py3Dmol code that shows the C-alpha trace and the ligand (Angstrom):
import py3Dmol

protein = """\
ATOM      1  CA  MET A   1      23.049  22.940 -21.436  1.00  0.00           C
ATOM      2  CA  ALA A   2      19.519  23.079 -19.988  1.00  0.00           C
ATOM      3  CA  ALA A   3      18.174  20.399 -22.323  1.00  0.00           C
ATOM      4  CA  GLY A   4      21.076  18.036 -21.589  1.00  0.00           C
ATOM      5  CA  ALA A   5      20.764  18.477 -17.853  1.00  0.00           C
ATOM      6  CA  GLN A   6      17.022  17.850 -17.978  1.00  0.00           C
ATOM      7  CA  ALA A   7      17.552  14.634 -19.910  1.00  0.00           C
ATOM      8  CA  ALA A   8      19.903  13.569 -17.098  1.00  0.00           C
ATOM      9  CA  GLY A   9      17.146  14.033 -14.483  1.00  0.00           C
ATOM     10  CA  GLY A  10      16.609  17.791 -14.436  1.00  0.00           C
ATOM     11  CA  ASP A  11      19.285  18.217 -11.789  1.00  0.00           C
ATOM     12  CA  GLU A  12      20.610  21.640 -12.650  1.00  0.00           C
ATOM     13  CA  VAL A  13      21.928  23.899  -9.931  1.00  0.00           C
ATOM     14  CA  TYR A  14      23.089  27.521  -9.790  1.00  0.00           C
ATOM     15  CA  LEU A  15      26.574  28.411  -8.660  1.00  0.00           C
ATOM     16  CA  ASP A  16      28.167  31.862  -8.807  1.00  0.00           C
ATOM     17  CA  GLY A  17      26.375  33.165 -11.844  1.00  0.00           C
ATOM     18  CA  ALA A  18      26.025  29.964 -13.903  1.00  0.00           C
ATOM     19  CA  PHE A  19      23.566  27.077 -14.203  1.00  0.00           C
ATOM     20  CA  LEU A  20      25.195  23.658 -14.409  1.00  0.00           C
ATOM     21  CA  PRO A  21      24.552  19.966 -13.673  1.00  0.00           C
ATOM     22  CA  ARG A  22      24.801  19.297  -9.918  1.00  0.00           C
ATOM     23  CA  LYS A  23      27.615  16.777 -10.325  1.00  0.00           C
ATOM     24  CA  GLU A  24      29.745  19.413 -12.040  1.00  0.00           C
ATOM     25  CA  ALA A  25      29.277  22.028  -9.308  1.00  0.00           C
ATOM     26  CA  ARG A  26      32.434  22.561  -7.210  1.00  0.00           C
ATOM     27  CA  VAL A  27      33.101  24.744  -4.174  1.00  0.00           C
ATOM     28  CA  SER A  28      36.552  25.425  -2.731  1.00  0.00           C
ATOM     29  CA  VAL A  29      37.668  23.744   0.509  1.00  0.00           C
ATOM     30  CA  GLU A  30      38.535  27.274   1.618  1.00  0.00           C
ATOM     31  CA  ASP A  31      34.958  28.431   1.357  1.00  0.00           C
ATOM     32  CA  ARG A  32      34.026  30.034   4.670  1.00  0.00           C
ATOM     33  CA  GLY A  33      30.702  28.251   4.562  1.00  0.00           C
ATOM     34  CA  PHE A  34      32.532  24.916   4.631  1.00  0.00           C
ATOM     35  CA  LEU A  35      35.128  25.955   7.204  1.00  0.00           C
ATOM     36  CA  LEU A  36      33.127  28.189   9.529  1.00  0.00           C
ATOM     37  CA  GLY A  37      29.423  27.968   8.707  1.00  0.00           C
ATOM     38  CA  ASP A  38      29.782  31.619   7.711  1.00  0.00           C
ATOM     39  CA  GLY A  39      26.686  32.246   5.606  1.00  0.00           C
ATOM     40  CA  VAL A  40      22.922  32.496   5.306  1.00  0.00           C
ATOM     41  CA  TYR A  41      20.238  30.598   3.391  1.00  0.00           C
ATOM     42  CA  GLU A  42      16.605  30.652   2.361  1.00  0.00           C
ATOM     43  CA  VAL A  43      14.087  27.996   1.383  1.00  0.00           C
ATOM     44  CA  SER A  44      11.251  29.443  -0.702  1.00  0.00           C
ATOM     45  CA  PRO A  45       8.137  27.537  -1.781  1.00  0.00           C
ATOM     46  CA  ALA A  46       6.541  27.470  -5.235  1.00  0.00           C
ATOM     47  CA  TYR A  47       3.188  26.052  -6.293  1.00  0.00           C
ATOM     48  CA  ARG A  48       2.396  25.418  -9.947  1.00  0.00           C
ATOM     49  CA  GLY A  49       5.648  27.178 -10.784  1.00  0.00           C
ATOM     50  CA  ARG A  50       4.744  30.379  -8.930  1.00  0.00           C
ATOM     51  CA  PHE A  51       6.526  31.445  -5.781  1.00  0.00           C
ATOM     52  CA  PHE A  52       4.553  32.049  -2.616  1.00  0.00           C
ATOM     53  CA  ARG A  53       5.692  35.254  -0.901  1.00  0.00           C
ATOM     54  CA  LEU A  54       9.180  35.187  -2.359  1.00  0.00           C
ATOM     55  CA  ASP A  55       9.487  38.889  -1.534  1.00  0.00           C
ATOM     56  CA  ARG A  56       9.287  38.085   2.208  1.00  0.00           C
ATOM     57  CA  HIS A  57      11.973  35.422   1.876  1.00  0.00           C
ATOM     58  CA  MET A  58      14.192  37.900   0.037  1.00  0.00           C
ATOM     59  CA  THR A  59      13.614  40.557   2.700  1.00  0.00           C
ATOM     60  CA  ARG A  60      14.650  38.078   5.407  1.00  0.00           C
ATOM     61  CA  LEU A  61      17.722  37.106   3.371  1.00  0.00           C
ATOM     62  CA  ARG A  62      18.662  40.780   2.999  1.00  0.00           C
ATOM     63  CA  LYS A  63      18.361  41.278   6.759  1.00  0.00           C
ATOM     64  CA  GLY A  64      20.505  38.178   7.384  1.00  0.00           C
ATOM     65  CA  LEU A  65      23.196  39.459   5.021  1.00  0.00           C
ATOM     66  CA  GLU A  66      23.174  42.787   6.826  1.00  0.00           C
ATOM     67  CA  ALA A  67      23.393  41.088  10.240  1.00  0.00           C
ATOM     68  CA  LEU A  68      26.428  39.059   9.118  1.00  0.00           C
ATOM     69  CA  LYS A  69      27.904  42.025   7.191  1.00  0.00           C
ATOM     70  CA  ILE A  70      28.115  40.029   3.962  1.00  0.00           C
ATOM     71  CA  ASP A  71      28.241  42.492   1.104  1.00  0.00           C
ATOM     72  CA  PHE A  72      25.884  41.154  -1.573  1.00  0.00           C
ATOM     73  CA  ASP A  73      22.933  42.650  -3.401  1.00  0.00           C
ATOM     74  CA  PRO A  74      20.248  39.932  -3.714  1.00  0.00           C
ATOM     75  CA  SER A  75      18.008  41.909  -6.089  1.00  0.00           C
ATOM     76  CA  ARG A  76      18.641  39.525  -9.030  1.00  0.00           C
ATOM     77  CA  LEU A  77      17.992  36.372  -7.004  1.00  0.00           C
ATOM     78  CA  PRO A  78      14.244  36.165  -7.789  1.00  0.00           C
ATOM     79  CA  GLU A  79      15.149  35.610 -11.470  1.00  0.00           C
ATOM     80  CA  VAL A  80      17.573  32.864 -10.442  1.00  0.00           C
ATOM     81  CA  HIS A  81      14.782  31.252  -8.422  1.00  0.00           C
ATOM     82  CA  GLN A  82      12.411  31.270 -11.382  1.00  0.00           C
ATOM     83  CA  GLU A  83      15.021  29.926 -13.727  1.00  0.00           C
ATOM     84  CA  LEU A  84      15.898  27.083 -11.341  1.00  0.00           C
ATOM     85  CA  LEU A  85      12.269  25.955 -11.426  1.00  0.00           C
ATOM     86  CA  GLU A  86      12.120  26.156 -15.203  1.00  0.00           C
ATOM     87  CA  ARG A  87      15.426  24.397 -15.839  1.00  0.00           C
ATOM     88  CA  ASN A  88      14.408  21.560 -13.535  1.00  0.00           C
ATOM     89  CA  GLY A  89      10.992  21.031 -15.073  1.00  0.00           C
ATOM     90  CA  LEU A  90       9.187  22.334 -11.977  1.00  0.00           C
ATOM     91  CA  SER A  91       7.308  25.205 -13.518  1.00  0.00           C
ATOM     92  CA  ARG A  92       4.034  23.223 -13.388  1.00  0.00           C
ATOM     93  CA  GLY A  93       2.709  20.463 -11.167  1.00  0.00           C
ATOM     94  CA  ARG A  94       4.060  19.467  -7.762  1.00  0.00           C
ATOM     95  CA  PRO A  95       4.868  21.824  -4.888  1.00  0.00           C
ATOM     96  CA  SER A  96       8.551  22.631  -4.905  1.00  0.00           C
ATOM     97  CA  VAL A  97      11.147  24.665  -3.087  1.00  0.00           C
ATOM     98  CA  VAL A  98      14.201  26.602  -4.108  1.00  0.00           C
ATOM     99  CA  TYR A  99      17.107  26.527  -1.668  1.00  0.00           C
ATOM    100  CA  VAL A 100      19.644  29.359  -1.877  1.00  0.00           C
ATOM    101  CA  GLN A 101      22.709  29.877   0.272  1.00  0.00           C
ATOM    102  CA  LEU A 102      25.266  32.632   0.372  1.00  0.00           C
ATOM    103  CA  THR A 103      28.560  32.345   2.161  1.00  0.00           C
ATOM    104  CA  ARG A 104      31.098  35.074   2.811  1.00  0.00           C
ATOM    105  CA  GLY A 105      33.306  33.530   0.127  1.00  0.00           C
ATOM    106  CA  VAL A 106      36.657  31.788  -0.297  1.00  0.00           C
ATOM    107  CA  ALA A 107      39.667  32.917   1.753  1.00  0.00           C
ATOM    108  CA  PRO A 108      42.426  31.426   3.932  1.00  0.00           C
ATOM    109  CA  ARG A 109      40.880  30.478   7.268  1.00  0.00           C
ATOM    110  CA  THR A 110      40.741  33.221   9.864  1.00  0.00           C
ATOM    111  CA  HIS A 111      38.012  33.851  12.419  1.00  0.00           C
ATOM    112  CA  HIS A 112      37.745  37.502  11.453  1.00  0.00           C
ATOM    113  CA  PHE A 113      36.599  38.594   7.978  1.00  0.00           C
ATOM    114  CA  PRO A 114      39.090  38.076   5.101  1.00  0.00           C
ATOM    115  CA  GLU A 115      41.847  40.701   4.862  1.00  0.00           C
ATOM    116  CA  GLU A 116      41.130  41.261   1.160  1.00  0.00           C
ATOM    117  CA  PRO A 117      37.548  41.687  -0.055  1.00  0.00           C
ATOM    118  CA  VAL A 118      36.148  38.435  -1.548  1.00  0.00           C
ATOM    119  CA  SER A 119      32.938  37.723  -3.461  1.00  0.00           C
ATOM    120  CA  PRO A 120      30.299  35.695  -1.678  1.00  0.00           C
ATOM    121  CA  THR A 121      29.669  32.157  -2.946  1.00  0.00           C
ATOM    122  CA  VAL A 122      26.082  31.817  -4.142  1.00  0.00           C
ATOM    123  CA  TYR A 123      24.572  28.352  -4.522  1.00  0.00           C
ATOM    124  CA  GLY A 124      21.002  27.354  -5.334  1.00  0.00           C
ATOM    125  CA  TYR A 125      18.933  24.335  -6.288  1.00  0.00           C
ATOM    126  CA  ALA A 126      15.279  23.442  -6.835  1.00  0.00           C
ATOM    127  CA  LYS A 127      13.469  20.390  -5.545  1.00  0.00           C
ATOM    128  CA  ALA A 128       9.927  19.021  -5.724  1.00  0.00           C
ATOM    129  CA  HIS A 129       8.194  17.699  -2.615  1.00  0.00           C
ATOM    130  CA  ASP A 130       4.962  15.887  -1.975  1.00  0.00           C
ATOM    131  CA  ARG A 131       2.385  17.255   0.395  1.00  0.00           C
ATOM    132  CA  THR A 132       1.205  14.751   3.006  1.00  0.00           C
ATOM    133  CA  PRO A 133      -2.015  13.052   1.875  1.00  0.00           C
ATOM    134  CA  ARG A 134      -5.073  14.328   3.676  1.00  0.00           C
ATOM    135  CA  SER A 135      -5.891  10.995   5.319  1.00  0.00           C
ATOM    136  CA  ARG A 136      -2.456  10.985   7.010  1.00  0.00           C
ATOM    137  CA  TRP A 137      -2.642  14.673   7.971  1.00  0.00           C
ATOM    138  CA  GLU A 138      -5.960  14.052   9.723  1.00  0.00           C
ATOM    139  CA  GLU A 139      -4.212  11.672  12.154  1.00  0.00           C
ATOM    140  CA  GLY A 140      -1.720  14.303  13.343  1.00  0.00           C
ATOM    141  CA  TRP A 141       1.842  13.681  14.524  1.00  0.00           C
ATOM    142  CA  GLY A 142       3.919  13.515  17.695  1.00  0.00           C
ATOM    143  CA  ALA A 143       6.696  15.920  18.756  1.00  0.00           C
ATOM    144  CA  VAL A 144       9.408  15.871  21.423  1.00  0.00           C
ATOM    145  CA  THR A 145      10.876  18.702  23.486  1.00  0.00           C
ATOM    146  CA  VAL A 146      14.630  19.349  23.314  1.00  0.00           C
ATOM    147  CA  PRO A 147      16.836  22.035  24.885  1.00  0.00           C
ATOM    148  CA  ASP A 148      17.424  25.010  22.566  1.00  0.00           C
ATOM    149  CA  GLN A 149      21.200  25.220  22.251  1.00  0.00           C
ATOM    150  CA  ARG A 150      21.321  27.967  19.615  1.00  0.00           C
ATOM    151  CA  TRP A 151      23.069  31.327  19.708  1.00  0.00           C
ATOM    152  CA  SER A 152      21.175  34.505  20.590  1.00  0.00           C
ATOM    153  CA  ARG A 153      20.394  35.436  16.942  1.00  0.00           C
ATOM    154  CA  ALA A 154      17.946  32.671  16.040  1.00  0.00           C
ATOM    155  CA  ASP A 155      16.210  35.279  13.832  1.00  0.00           C
ATOM    156  CA  VAL A 156      19.131  35.065  11.379  1.00  0.00           C
ATOM    157  CA  LYS A 157      18.746  32.144   8.967  1.00  0.00           C
ATOM    158  CA  THR A 158      22.366  31.075   9.209  1.00  0.00           C
ATOM    159  CA  ILE A 159      23.682  27.889   7.607  1.00  0.00           C
ATOM    160  CA  ALA A 160      25.356  27.079  10.967  1.00  0.00           C
ATOM    161  CA  LEU A 161      22.560  24.701  11.955  1.00  0.00           C
ATOM    162  CA  LEU A 162      24.207  22.262  14.362  1.00  0.00           C
ATOM    163  CA  PRO A 163      21.740  22.800  17.251  1.00  0.00           C
ATOM    164  CA  ASN A 164      18.850  22.335  14.814  1.00  0.00           C
ATOM    165  CA  VAL A 165      20.517  19.223  13.380  1.00  0.00           C
ATOM    166  CA  LEU A 166      20.840  17.695  16.864  1.00  0.00           C
ATOM    167  CA  ALA A 167      17.263  18.662  17.702  1.00  0.00           C
ATOM    168  CA  GLN A 168      15.849  17.129  14.543  1.00  0.00           C
ATOM    169  CA  GLU A 169      17.930  13.978  14.979  1.00  0.00           C
ATOM    170  CA  ALA A 170      16.422  13.583  18.463  1.00  0.00           C
ATOM    171  CA  ALA A 171      12.992  13.895  16.833  1.00  0.00           C
ATOM    172  CA  ARG A 172      13.844  11.339  14.176  1.00  0.00           C
ATOM    173  CA  ARG A 173      15.025   8.868  16.818  1.00  0.00           C
ATOM    174  CA  ALA A 174      11.742   9.381  18.634  1.00  0.00           C
ATOM    175  CA  GLY A 175       9.919   8.661  15.360  1.00  0.00           C
ATOM    176  CA  VAL A 176       8.336  12.131  15.095  1.00  0.00           C
ATOM    177  CA  PRO A 177       8.801  14.973  12.595  1.00  0.00           C
ATOM    178  CA  ASP A 178       9.212  17.914  14.980  1.00  0.00           C
ATOM    179  CA  ALA A 179      11.512  18.846  17.850  1.00  0.00           C
ATOM    180  CA  LEU A 180      10.140  21.620  20.052  1.00  0.00           C
ATOM    181  CA  MET A 181      12.996  23.762  21.293  1.00  0.00           C
ATOM    182  CA  VAL A 182      12.800  24.927  24.902  1.00  0.00           C
ATOM    183  CA  ARG A 183      14.939  27.607  26.494  1.00  0.00           C
ATOM    184  CA  ASP A 184      14.645  29.029  30.014  1.00  0.00           C
ATOM    185  CA  GLY A 185      11.391  27.130  30.449  1.00  0.00           C
ATOM    186  CA  LEU A 186       9.810  28.644  27.312  1.00  0.00           C
ATOM    187  CA  ALA A 187       8.527  26.677  24.308  1.00  0.00           C
ATOM    188  CA  LEU A 188      10.009  28.696  21.427  1.00  0.00           C
ATOM    189  CA  GLU A 189       9.740  26.975  18.048  1.00  0.00           C
ATOM    190  CA  GLY A 190      10.483  23.771  16.145  1.00  0.00           C
ATOM    191  CA  GLY A 191      13.870  22.621  14.833  1.00  0.00           C
ATOM    192  CA  HIS A 192      12.819  23.833  11.389  1.00  0.00           C
ATOM    193  CA  SER A 193       9.374  25.321  11.947  1.00  0.00           C
ATOM    194  CA  ASN A 194       7.439  27.779  14.130  1.00  0.00           C
ATOM    195  CA  LEU A 195       5.150  26.803  16.991  1.00  0.00           C
ATOM    196  CA  PHE A 196       1.485  27.702  17.464  1.00  0.00           C
ATOM    197  CA  VAL A 197      -0.586  26.678  20.475  1.00  0.00           C
ATOM    198  CA  VAL A 198      -4.344  26.933  20.945  1.00  0.00           C
ATOM    199  CA  PHE A 199      -5.643  27.536  24.469  1.00  0.00           C
ATOM    200  CA  GLY A 200      -9.419  27.438  24.186  1.00  0.00           C
ATOM    201  CA  GLU A 201     -10.282  30.615  22.247  1.00  0.00           C
ATOM    202  CA  ALA A 202      -6.749  31.970  21.924  1.00  0.00           C
ATOM    203  CA  LEU A 203      -4.086  31.220  19.326  1.00  0.00           C
ATOM    204  CA  VAL A 204      -0.636  31.845  20.800  1.00  0.00           C
ATOM    205  CA  THR A 205       2.859  31.984  19.289  1.00  0.00           C
ATOM    206  CA  HIS A 206       6.182  33.315  20.531  1.00  0.00           C
ATOM    207  CA  PRO A 207       6.784  36.960  19.526  1.00  0.00           C
ATOM    208  CA  ALA A 208       9.056  37.669  16.540  1.00  0.00           C
ATOM    209  CA  SER A 209      12.099  38.273  18.775  1.00  0.00           C
ATOM    210  CA  ASN A 210      15.768  37.300  18.358  1.00  0.00           C
ATOM    211  CA  GLN A 211      14.915  33.912  19.892  1.00  0.00           C
ATOM    212  CA  ILE A 212      13.017  32.512  16.904  1.00  0.00           C
ATOM    213  CA  LEU A 213      13.155  32.591  13.137  1.00  0.00           C
ATOM    214  CA  HIS A 214      10.509  34.980  11.788  1.00  0.00           C
ATOM    215  CA  GLY A 215       8.804  32.434   9.576  1.00  0.00           C
ATOM    216  CA  VAL A 216       7.070  33.565   6.411  1.00  0.00           C
ATOM    217  CA  THR A 217       4.454  30.857   6.972  1.00  0.00           C
ATOM    218  CA  ARG A 218       4.060  32.025  10.599  1.00  0.00           C
ATOM    219  CA  GLU A 219       3.352  35.560   9.406  1.00  0.00           C
ATOM    220  CA  CYS A 220       0.807  34.307   6.862  1.00  0.00           C
ATOM    221  CA  VAL A 221      -0.974  32.111   9.444  1.00  0.00           C
ATOM    222  CA  LEU A 222      -1.146  35.060  11.862  1.00  0.00           C
ATOM    223  CA  GLU A 223      -2.754  37.214   9.144  1.00  0.00           C
ATOM    224  CA  LEU A 224      -5.264  34.490   8.325  1.00  0.00           C
ATOM    225  CA  ALA A 225      -6.067  33.856  11.997  1.00  0.00           C
ATOM    226  CA  ARG A 226      -6.766  37.548  12.577  1.00  0.00           C
ATOM    227  CA  ALA A 227      -8.935  37.675   9.452  1.00  0.00           C
ATOM    228  CA  GLU A 228     -10.864  34.673  10.869  1.00  0.00           C
ATOM    229  CA  GLY A 229     -11.542  36.721  14.004  1.00  0.00           C
ATOM    230  CA  LEU A 230      -9.476  34.471  16.276  1.00  0.00           C
ATOM    231  CA  ARG A 231      -7.929  35.946  19.401  1.00  0.00           C
ATOM    232  CA  VAL A 232      -4.231  36.043  18.556  1.00  0.00           C
ATOM    233  CA  GLU A 233      -1.517  36.507  21.182  1.00  0.00           C
ATOM    234  CA  GLU A 234       2.170  36.863  20.402  1.00  0.00           C
ATOM    235  CA  ARG A 235       3.723  36.112  23.783  1.00  0.00           C
ATOM    236  CA  PRO A 236       6.201  33.679  25.373  1.00  0.00           C
ATOM    237  CA  ILE A 237       4.717  30.259  26.186  1.00  0.00           C
ATOM    238  CA  PRO A 238       5.948  28.588  29.403  1.00  0.00           C
ATOM    239  CA  LEU A 239       6.450  24.884  28.751  1.00  0.00           C
ATOM    240  CA  GLY A 240       4.213  23.990  31.713  1.00  0.00           C
ATOM    241  CA  GLU A 241       1.280  25.793  30.056  1.00  0.00           C
ATOM    242  CA  LEU A 242       1.292  23.268  27.232  1.00  0.00           C
ATOM    243  CA  GLU A 243      -0.542  20.864  29.550  1.00  0.00           C
ATOM    244  CA  ASP A 244      -3.578  23.104  29.063  1.00  0.00           C
ATOM    245  CA  ALA A 245      -3.206  23.362  25.274  1.00  0.00           C
ATOM    246  CA  THR A 246      -6.238  22.272  23.287  1.00  0.00           C
ATOM    247  CA  GLU A 247      -4.306  22.208  19.976  1.00  0.00           C
ATOM    248  CA  LEU A 248      -0.721  22.570  18.851  1.00  0.00           C
ATOM    249  CA  PHE A 249       0.788  22.865  15.405  1.00  0.00           C
ATOM    250  CA  PHE A 250       3.990  23.773  13.585  1.00  0.00           C
ATOM    251  CA  THR A 251       4.325  25.967  10.491  1.00  0.00           C
ATOM    252  CA  GLY A 252       6.996  26.284   7.821  1.00  0.00           C
ATOM    253  CA  THR A 253       7.739  26.330   4.134  1.00  0.00           C
ATOM    254  CA  THR A 254       7.655  22.561   3.621  1.00  0.00           C
ATOM    255  CA  THR A 255       5.806  21.842   6.895  1.00  0.00           C
ATOM    256  CA  GLU A 256       2.930  24.180   5.873  1.00  0.00           C
ATOM    257  CA  VAL A 257       0.600  23.572   8.877  1.00  0.00           C
ATOM    258  CA  ARG A 258       1.367  20.344  10.723  1.00  0.00           C
ATOM    259  CA  PRO A 259      -0.813  19.253  13.646  1.00  0.00           C
ATOM    260  CA  THR A 260       0.808  17.769  16.760  1.00  0.00           C
ATOM    261  CA  VAL A 261      -1.486  15.517  18.778  1.00  0.00           C
ATOM    262  CA  GLU A 262       1.112  14.102  21.169  1.00  0.00           C
ATOM    263  CA  LEU A 263       3.989  15.893  22.919  1.00  0.00           C
ATOM    264  CA  ASP A 264       6.627  13.796  24.726  1.00  0.00           C
ATOM    265  CA  GLY A 265       4.199  10.888  24.640  1.00  0.00           C
ATOM    266  CA  ARG A 266       1.286  12.823  26.209  1.00  0.00           C
ATOM    267  CA  SER A 267      -1.866  13.752  24.319  1.00  0.00           C
ATOM    268  CA  VAL A 268      -2.331  17.375  23.342  1.00  0.00           C
ATOM    269  CA  GLY A 269      -5.960  18.304  24.110  1.00  0.00           C
ATOM    270  CA  ASP A 270      -8.147  15.343  23.240  1.00  0.00           C
ATOM    271  CA  GLY A 271      -5.364  13.808  21.148  1.00  0.00           C
ATOM    272  CA  ARG A 272      -7.030  14.653  17.829  1.00  0.00           C
ATOM    273  CA  VAL A 273      -6.480  17.299  15.177  1.00  0.00           C
ATOM    274  CA  GLY A 274      -8.554  20.267  16.311  1.00  0.00           C
ATOM    275  CA  PRO A 275     -10.862  22.741  14.536  1.00  0.00           C
ATOM    276  CA  VAL A 276      -8.536  25.771  14.714  1.00  0.00           C
ATOM    277  CA  THR A 277      -5.657  23.856  13.094  1.00  0.00           C
ATOM    278  CA  ARG A 278      -8.002  22.489  10.446  1.00  0.00           C
ATOM    279  CA  THR A 279      -9.481  25.908   9.634  1.00  0.00           C
ATOM    280  CA  LEU A 280      -6.100  27.592   9.467  1.00  0.00           C
ATOM    281  CA  TYR A 281      -4.616  24.938   7.180  1.00  0.00           C
ATOM    282  CA  ARG A 282      -7.592  25.281   4.882  1.00  0.00           C
ATOM    283  CA  ARG A 283      -7.260  29.077   4.855  1.00  0.00           C
ATOM    284  CA  PHE A 284      -3.532  28.754   4.230  1.00  0.00           C
ATOM    285  CA  LEU A 285      -4.052  26.447   1.254  1.00  0.00           C
ATOM    286  CA  GLU A 286      -6.763  28.756  -0.093  1.00  0.00           C
ATOM    287  CA  GLN A 287      -4.267  31.607   0.166  1.00  0.00           C
ATOM    288  CA  VAL A 288      -1.816  29.515  -1.861  1.00  0.00           C
ATOM    289  CA  ASP A 289      -4.530  29.038  -4.504  1.00  0.00           C
ATOM    290  CA  GLU A 290      -5.180  32.774  -4.535  1.00  0.00           C
ATOM    291  CA  GLU A 291      -1.560  33.895  -4.777  1.00  0.00           C
ATOM    292  CA  CYS A 292      -0.210  31.082  -6.982  1.00  0.00           C
ATOM    293  CA  GLY A 293      -3.232  30.253  -9.127  1.00  0.00           C
ATOM    294  CA  GLY A 294      -3.732  26.784  -7.601  1.00  0.00           C
ATOM    295  CA  GLY A 295      -1.705  24.043  -5.988  1.00  0.00           C
ATOM    296  CA  GLY A 296      -3.271  24.519  -2.536  1.00  0.00           C
ATOM    297  CA  TRP A 297      -6.761  23.697  -1.293  1.00  0.00           C
ATOM    298  CA  GLU A 298      -8.183  23.053  -4.758  1.00  0.00           C
ATOM    299  CA  GLU A 299      -5.684  20.196  -5.038  1.00  0.00           C
ATOM    300  CA  TRP A 300      -5.685  18.810  -1.486  1.00  0.00           C
ATOM    301  CA  GLY A 301      -9.087  19.727  -0.125  1.00  0.00           C
ATOM    302  CA  SER A 302     -11.366  17.678  -2.339  1.00  0.00           C
ATOM    303  CA  PRO A 303     -11.931  14.137  -1.048  1.00  0.00           C
TER     304      PRO A 303
END
"""
ligand_1 = """\
21
PDD
N 13.136 26.150 7.878
N 11.991 28.151 12.385
C 13.123 27.572 11.952
C 14.203 27.303 12.939
C 13.265 27.234 10.589
O 14.406 26.673 10.153
C 12.196 27.496 9.696
C 12.291 27.175 8.227
C 11.015 28.095 10.206
C 9.843 28.409 9.326
O 10.100 29.498 8.455
P 9.335 29.631 7.057
O 7.864 29.589 7.353
O 9.751 30.957 6.535
O 9.781 28.471 6.213
C 10.970 28.412 11.553
C 13.411 25.854 6.494
C 12.215 25.499 5.703
C 14.555 24.851 6.378
O 15.495 25.005 7.127
O 14.504 23.957 5.530
"""
view = py3Dmol.view(width=600, height=400)
view.addModel(protein, "pdb")
view.setStyle({"model": 0}, {"cartoon": {"style": "trace"}})
view.addModel(ligand_1, "xyz")
view.setStyle({"model": 1}, {"stick": {}})
view.zoomTo()
view.show()
């Protein structure tokens, strides 16, 4: 099956214990993911066929399953991740991600959990992506602020993403990649990324509370910033303070470290990618090289 699927474009997915061509994968209309958005997901990055901090993604998935009381043991999922890369010809070369989602399963629609126990539906796929060329990255991007309309458990990576969808559509219409979500006057995080702000000597990000997703990339960047000797503060950031920001960037699995030089049409700092963002992206890519045996700075950093 693997060889045939690869000949057809390497588009093999995982569904409930089996690998199969994407066009043959079927999910019931009674799946609670489809009907109610009742599930969780993860997006985990791989470089040169090796996952970067997959254990952290799996820990977050486990916590999400516990929060939603979905009874599933994810301990075999790392093997599924590796096999998805291999079956799709992604075990060398370009950066890629594996997406995995778990829903509560298939049952007649009720708001409460199904009367009879059901098995969760498990779906996964792998996909390559291209990192932004360095010349483009050096220019930075814009971002727009949007109201955060999410529920009070933004730390759970639920598939119910409507507020994020609306936020990111607002960004797309504004011609920028990131929507900065604001609640009660605080700048929390992006529609699919975490927020970091530089105020002179200090690097600031919202604390890992229930109001943001605890990004794996965020955690890595915090480690690297501390190792660099930067002053790191995990505290709420009032939107008004952003006028004094010298640098601003977003982090995430596919975003990596993305500099924002304009927010709502106004320059951030001097309107150019700053030294803290540049240093931290370099350190991040070097960390990728170290943990994955390449695919980070050694690939992107040389002119
Ligand atoms: N998004 N905040 C939100 C709301 C996110 O959706 C994500 C990730 C992050 C960054 O988390 P991490 O560094 O672990 O990727 C922060 C994924 C990539 C997505 O939805 O595709």
